[in-house]
KESEZA-372497 format. One record per residue (C-alpha): residue in three letters; chain; x, y, z. Coordinates in steps of 0.25 Angstrom, whole numbers, plus 5000, padded with zeros to 4 digits. Example, Ala and Ser with C-alpha at 12.3 -4.5 7.8 and 13.67 -1.06 7.14 Angstrom:
BEGIN
<node><aa>ALA</aa><ch>A</ch><x>5049</x><y>4982</y><z>5031</z></node>
<node><aa>SER</aa><ch>A</ch><x>5055</x><y>4996</y><z>5029</z></node>
//
This chain:
BEGIN
<node><aa>MET</aa><ch>A</ch><x>4806</x><y>5050</y><z>5244</z></node>
<node><aa>THR</aa><ch>A</ch><x>4811</x><y>5056</y><z>5231</z></node>
<node><aa>LEU</aa><ch>A</ch><x>4814</x><y>5042</y><z>5226</z></node>
<node><aa>ALA</aa><ch>A</ch><x>4800</x><y>5037</y><z>5229</z></node>
<node><aa>ILE</aa><ch>A</ch><x>4795</x><y>5049</y><z>5221</z></node>
<node><aa>LEU</aa><ch>A</ch><x>4804</x><y>5046</y><z>5209</z></node>
<node><aa>LEU</aa><ch>A</ch><x>4800</x><y>5032</y><z>5209</z></node>
<node><aa>ILE</aa><ch>A</ch><x>4785</x><y>5036</y><z>5209</z></node>
<node><aa>PHE</aa><ch>A</ch><x>4788</x><y>5043</y><z>5196</z></node>
<node><aa>GLY</aa><ch>A</ch><x>4795</x><y>5030</y><z>5190</z></node>
<node><aa>LEU</aa><ch>A</ch><x>4809</x><y>5034</y><z>5191</z></node>
<node><aa>GLY</aa><ch>A</ch><x>4818</x><y>5023</y><z>5195</z></node>
<node><aa>THR</aa><ch>A</ch><x>4833</x><y>5022</y><z>5199</z></node>
<node><aa>THR</aa><ch>A</ch><x>4838</x><y>5022</y><z>5184</z></node>
<node><aa>GLU</aa><ch>A</ch><x>4830</x><y>5034</y><z>5180</z></node>
<node><aa>LEU</aa><ch>A</ch><x>4834</x><y>5042</y><z>5192</z></node>
<node><aa>LEU</aa><ch>A</ch><x>4849</x><y>5038</y><z>5189</z></node>
<node><aa>LEU</aa><ch>A</ch><x>4847</x><y>5043</y><z>5175</z></node>
<node><aa>ILE</aa><ch>A</ch><x>4841</x><y>5056</y><z>5179</z></node>
<node><aa>ALA</aa><ch>A</ch><x>4852</x><y>5058</y><z>5189</z></node>
<node><aa>LEU</aa><ch>A</ch><x>4863</x><y>5055</y><z>5178</z></node>
<node><aa>VAL</aa><ch>A</ch><x>4856</x><y>5065</y><z>5169</z></node>
<node><aa>VAL</aa><ch>A</ch><x>4856</x><y>5076</y><z>5179</z></node>
<node><aa>LEU</aa><ch>A</ch><x>4870</x><y>5073</y><z>5183</z></node>
<node><aa>LEU</aa><ch>A</ch><x>4874</x><y>5075</y><z>5168</z></node>
<node><aa>LEU</aa><ch>A</ch><x>4866</x><y>5087</y><z>5166</z></node>
<node><aa>PHE</aa><ch>A</ch><x>4870</x><y>5095</y><z>5178</z></node>
<node><aa>GLY</aa><ch>A</ch><x>4884</x><y>5089</y><z>5182</z></node>
<node><aa>GLY</aa><ch>A</ch><x>4888</x><y>5084</y><z>5196</z></node>
<node><aa>LYS</aa><ch>A</ch><x>4892</x><y>5098</y><z>5201</z></node>
<node><aa>LYS</aa><ch>A</ch><x>4878</x><y>5105</y><z>5197</z></node>
<node><aa>ILE</aa><ch>A</ch><x>4869</x><y>5095</y><z>5204</z></node>
<node><aa>PRO</aa><ch>A</ch><x>4872</x><y>5098</y><z>5218</z></node>
<node><aa>GLU</aa><ch>A</ch><x>4870</x><y>5113</y><z>5215</z></node>
<node><aa>LEU</aa><ch>A</ch><x>4856</x><y>5110</y><z>5209</z></node>
<node><aa>MET</aa><ch>A</ch><x>4852</x><y>5102</y><z>5221</z></node>
<node><aa>LYS</aa><ch>A</ch><x>4857</x><y>5113</y><z>5230</z></node>
<node><aa>GLY</aa><ch>A</ch><x>4848</x><y>5123</y><z>5223</z></node>
<node><aa>LEU</aa><ch>A</ch><x>4837</x><y>5113</y><z>5223</z></node>
<node><aa>GLY</aa><ch>A</ch><x>4838</x><y>5111</y><z>5238</z></node>
<node><aa>LYS</aa><ch>A</ch><x>4838</x><y>5126</y><z>5240</z></node>
<node><aa>GLY</aa><ch>A</ch><x>4826</x><y>5127</y><z>5232</z></node>
<node><aa>VAL</aa><ch>A</ch><x>4818</x><y>5116</y><z>5240</z></node>
<node><aa>LYS</aa><ch>A</ch><x>4822</x><y>5123</y><z>5253</z></node>
<node><aa>SER</aa><ch>A</ch><x>4818</x><y>5136</y><z>5248</z></node>
<node><aa>PHE</aa><ch>A</ch><x>4804</x><y>5130</y><z>5244</z></node>
<node><aa>LYS</aa><ch>A</ch><x>4802</x><y>5123</y><z>5257</z></node>
<node><aa>ASP</aa><ch>A</ch><x>4806</x><y>5136</y><z>5265</z></node>
<node><aa>GLY</aa><ch>A</ch><x>4796</x><y>5143</y><z>5257</z></node>
<node><aa>MET</aa><ch>A</ch><x>4785</x><y>5133</y><z>5259</z></node>
<node><aa>ASP</aa><ch>A</ch><x>4788</x><y>5134</y><z>5274</z></node>
<node><aa>GLY</aa><ch>A</ch><x>4787</x><y>5149</y><z>5274</z></node>
<node><aa>MET</aa><ch>A</ch><x>4773</x><y>5148</y><z>5267</z></node>
<node><aa>GLU</aa><ch>A</ch><x>4768</x><y>5138</y><z>5277</z></node>
<node><aa>GLU</aa><ch>A</ch><x>4773</x><y>5147</y><z>5289</z></node>
<node><aa>GLU</aa><ch>A</ch><x>4765</x><y>5159</y><z>5282</z></node>
<node><aa>LEU</aa><ch>A</ch><x>4753</x><y>5151</y><z>5280</z></node>
<node><aa>LYS</aa><ch>A</ch><x>4753</x><y>5147</y><z>5295</z></node>
<node><aa>LYS</aa><ch>A</ch><x>4754</x><y>5161</y><z>5300</z></node>
<node><aa>PRO</aa><ch>A</ch><x>4742</x><y>5167</y><z>5305</z></node>
<node><aa>ALA</aa><ch>A</ch><x>4735</x><y>5178</y><z>5298</z></node>
<node><aa>GLU</aa><ch>A</ch><x>4740</x><y>5189</y><z>5308</z></node>
<node><aa>LYS</aa><ch>A</ch><x>4749</x><y>5195</y><z>5298</z></node>
<node><aa>ALA</aa><ch>A</ch><x>4737</x><y>5197</y><z>5288</z></node>
<node><aa>PRO</aa><ch>A</ch><x>4734</x><y>5212</y><z>5284</z></node>
<node><aa>PRO</aa><ch>A</ch><x>4723</x><y>5218</y><z>5292</z></node>
<node><aa>THR</aa><ch>A</ch><x>4710</x><y>5218</y><z>5285</z></node>
<node><aa>ASP</aa><ch>A</ch><x>4702</x><y>5232</y><z>5283</z></node>
<node><aa>GLN</aa><ch>A</ch><x>4690</x><y>5231</y><z>5292</z></node>
<node><aa>THR</aa><ch>A</ch><x>4686</x><y>5245</y><z>5290</z></node>
<node><aa>GLU</aa><ch>A</ch><x>4681</x><y>5244</y><z>5276</z></node>
<node><aa>LYS</aa><ch>A</ch><x>4667</x><y>5237</y><z>5275</z></node>
<node><aa>LYS</aa><ch>A</ch><x>4661</x><y>5232</y><z>5262</z></node>
<node><aa>PRO</aa><ch>A</ch><x>4646</x><y>5236</y><z>5259</z></node>
//
């Protein structure tokens, strides 16, 4: 799927290899796994947060604070 997205933007195999080589030169072979691990944790945290928001939205309004029915407006 990601390859299809990259091909939509006009990136071919040569461009992808060049980008990978530049990243390897900038960060080194030891740093790249650490960067990917951090990226994976960030994506997992984001997904967990999105799931939590969906659960909160699906809950009924039974935990909503009670409204004050005694005060009437003129």
